C-alpha positions as CSV (number, residue, x, y, z in Angstrom):
1,M,0.0,0.0,0.0
2,D,1.4,3.4,-1.0
3,R,1.6,5.8,2.0
4,A,3.3,8.7,0.1
5,P,0.1,10.8,-0.3
6,E,-0.7,10.3,3.4
7,R,2.9,11.3,4.3
8,A,2.7,14.4,2.1
9,D,-0.6,15.3,3.7
10,R,0.9,15.1,7.2
11,F,3.6,17.6,6.1
12,V,1.1,19.9,4.5
13,D,-0.9,19.9,7.8
14,E,2.3,20.7,9.7
15,I,3.1,23.6,7.4
16,R,-0.4,25.0,7.6
17,G,-0.3,24.6,11.4
18,R,2.6,27.0,11.4
19,G,0.6,29.5,9.5
20,A,2.5,29.1,6.1
21,R,0.9,28.7,2.7
22,I,0.9,25.6,0.6
23,T,1.5,26.5,-3.0
24,P,1.2,24.0,-5.9
25,V,5.0,24.0,-6.1
26,R,5.5,23.3,-2.4
27,R,2.9,20.5,-2.6
28,A,4.7,19.0,-5.6
29,V,8.1,19.2,-3.8
30,L,6.6,17.5,-0.7
31,N,5.0,14.8,-2.9
32,V,8.4,14.0,-4.5
33,L,10.1,13.8,-1.1
34,A,7.3,11.8,0.5
35,E,7.3,9.3,-2.4
36,T,11.0,8.4,-2.1
37,H,13.4,7.0,0.4
38,E,16.3,8.1,-1.8
39,H,18.6,10.9,-1.0
40,L,17.8,13.4,-3.8
41,N,19.6,16.7,-4.6
42,A,17.7,19.8,-5.7
43,E,18.3,19.1,-9.4
44,E,16.9,15.6,-9.1
45,I,13.9,17.0,-7.2
46,A,13.4,19.6,-9.9
47,G,13.4,17.0,-12.6
48,L,10.8,15.0,-10.9
49,V,8.6,18.0,-10.2
50,Q,9.0,19.3,-13.7
51,A,7.8,15.9,-15.1
52,D,4.3,17.0,-13.9
53,H,4.8,20.7,-13.9
54,P,7.1,21.6,-16.8
55,D,6.8,25.4,-16.3
56,V,8.4,25.3,-12.9
57,H,11.9,26.7,-13.0
58,V,14.7,25.1,-11.0
59,S,15.2,28.3,-9.0
60,T,11.6,28.0,-7.8
61,I,12.4,24.5,-6.5
62,Y,15.5,25.9,-4.6
63,R,13.4,28.7,-3.1
64,N,10.8,26.2,-2.0
65,L,13.3,23.8,-0.5
66,D,14.8,26.7,1.5
67,A,11.3,27.8,2.7
68,L,10.3,24.2,3.6
69,E,13.6,23.9,5.5
70,Q,13.0,27.1,7.4
71,L,9.6,25.7,8.3
72,G,11.3,22.6,9.8
73,V,9.7,20.1,7.4
74,V,12.6,19.5,5.0
75,E,16.2,18.9,6.0
76,H,19.3,19.0,3.8
77,T,22.4,17.0,4.4
78,H,25.9,16.9,2.8
79,L,26.9,13.4,1.9
80,G,30.6,14.0,1.1
81,H,31.7,16.0,-1.9
82,Q,28.3,15.9,-3.7
83,P,25.5,18.5,-3.8
84,A,23.3,18.6,-0.7
85,V,20.4,16.1,-0.5
86,Y,17.0,16.7,0.9
87,H,14.6,14.6,2.9
88,V,11.4,14.8,5.0
89,G,10.4,12.8,8.0
90,E,12.4,11.8,11.0
91,H,15.8,13.4,11.4
92,H,18.6,10.9,11.1
93,Q,22.4,10.7,10.7
94,H,24.0,9.4,7.6
95,L,27.0,7.2,7.3
96,V,28.7,7.2,3.9
97,C,31.2,4.6,2.7
98,E,34.1,6.3,1.1
99,V,34.8,3.3,-1.1
100,C,31.4,2.4,-2.6
101,G,29.3,5.4,-1.7
102,R,26.7,3.4,0.2
103,V,24.6,5.6,2.5
104,I,23.4,4.1,5.8
105,D,20.7,6.0,7.7
106,V,21.1,5.7,11.5
107,P,19.2,7.3,14.4
108,I,20.3,10.9,15.1
109,T,20.8,9.8,18.7
110,I,23.9,8.0,17.7
111,L,25.9,11.2,18.4
112,D,24.2,12.2,21.6
113,Q,27.2,11.5,23.8
114,L,29.5,13.6,21.5
115,A,26.9,16.4,21.4
116,D,26.7,16.3,25.3
117,T,30.5,16.4,25.5
118,T,31.0,19.3,23.1
119,R,28.3,21.3,24.8
120,A,29.6,20.6,28.3
121,H,33.3,21.2,27.6
122,Y,33.2,23.8,24.8
123,G,29.7,25.4,25.0
124,F,29.2,24.2,21.4
125,V,25.9,22.9,20.2
126,L,26.3,20.3,17.4
127,H,23.9,20.0,14.4
128,P,25.0,16.4,13.7
129,G,22.6,15.6,10.8
130,H,23.9,18.4,8.6
131,F,27.0,16.4,7.5
132,A,27.4,12.7,6.9
133,L,30.0,10.7,8.8
134,M,32.5,9.3,6.3
135,G,34.1,5.9,6.8
136,R,33.9,2.4,5.4
137,C,30.9,0.0,5.3
138,A,31.1,-3.5,6.6
139,E,32.0,-4.8,3.1
140,H,35.0,-2.4,2.7
141,A,36.2,-2.1,6.3
142,P,39.7,-3.3,6.9
143,S,40.0,-6.6,8.7
144,A,40.7,-6.4,12.4
């Protein structure tokens, strides 16, 4: 059963609850993000939106992604040396294999101890989901 429309509706309700408008482009962007579990960059999102709305310019997609991020519905992440990717839903941390490029989503709480330490010792508040952690997946990790 496809739950993407239901997911998109939940985000629409969240945005309206914050007093923001839902434009056709915002709805189209939310639909694309709700339909995928992939890590899509803005150009990929634009391509999917433009498949149904060919008159929408890519700059409009960028502006809407920024607005949706300001509203706290969309989050962007940097997965290494590639353009930022966007997603909706539960915030999570990304682990990226520097050999094969595999992306592993893990709970954002994985870095709680580090966040607590940096705040306690340095007064610095981490935003851990903004950047991926680079390393090697199980298939490419060196033998112990």
